[in-house]
N, C-alpha and C positions, 0 to 999 in steps of 0.2 A: 532577350532579357525578361520580357513579360512572362513567358512560360516558366522561367526559373523562379520568378517572384511568386507566381501562383502556386507552384509546387512547394515552395518554402512556407507559404501561408497555409496550405493544406496540412503539411507536416506539423506546423505549430498548432493548428486546430485539433488534430488527432492527439497530439501530446497533451494539450490542455484538457481534452476530454478524458484521457487516460489518467491524468493526475487527479481530476475531480472524482473519478470512480475510485481511485486508490484512497483518497481522503475520506470518501463516504464509507468505504469498507473498513477503514481504520476506526472511524467514529463508531460504527456499528459493533466492531469487535471490542472496542473499549467498553461499551455498554454491556456486552455479553460477559466480558471478564469481570466487571464489577458485580453483575448479577451472580455469577458463579462464585466469586469470592464471598459474597454475603451468604450464599447457600451452603458453602463449605465450612463456615465458622462452626467449630465444635464437631466436625466429622472425624471419623477415624481414618487411618492411613490408606486403607483399601478404597474407601470412597474418594479420597483425594486423587489417588492414582488413576482410578476410572475416569474421574472428571477431567484430569489433565489429558489423558489419552483422547477423549472425545473432543476436548477444546482445541487440540492440535488442528483438526479439520476446520475450525472456525477462524483460524488465523490466516487470512488470504495472503499476507505479506511474507509468511515463512517460505523460504526458498528464494527470496529476493535479496540481492546485495544492493542496498540503498546508500546514497550519500546526500547530506543536506546541501541545499543550494547556498553557495556563498554569493556575495554581491556580484562578482564578475560572472559567474555561471548564470545567475538570475538575469543579468542584463543580456547575456548571449541568448538565453531562451525566452526572453521577453516576459519574465515574471519575477515577483519578489518573494514568492513562497513556494514550498513544495520540496520534492526530493528528486534526485536523479537516479534512475535505475541503471546500475552498473552492470549487473548480470542477473539472470534468473534461471532457476532450475526448470526443467522441461514442463513440469505441471503447475508452476506458479503463475497465477494471473495470466491465463492464456490470451486475454484480450490485449495485453501489452505486446 
């Protein structure tokens, strides 16, 4: 039983670290989106299209199928915030 408890604790720690990284990436992307939005004010359609294409690579969660944690899932995973990664494309956040 001790071994199983330690394995569960290690999984929880890895999941907690992955969630922290995802939150950090989302905060950084949000800042980048805001900077891009301000920079595109008054731009023509070609500039906007180019900016959108380049911003696609800045969105680390694209390719992830996420679900908000409800209270029951939060209790199960030992947290009260975050998201559950339901699935991910091959190239999305390889650390997960």
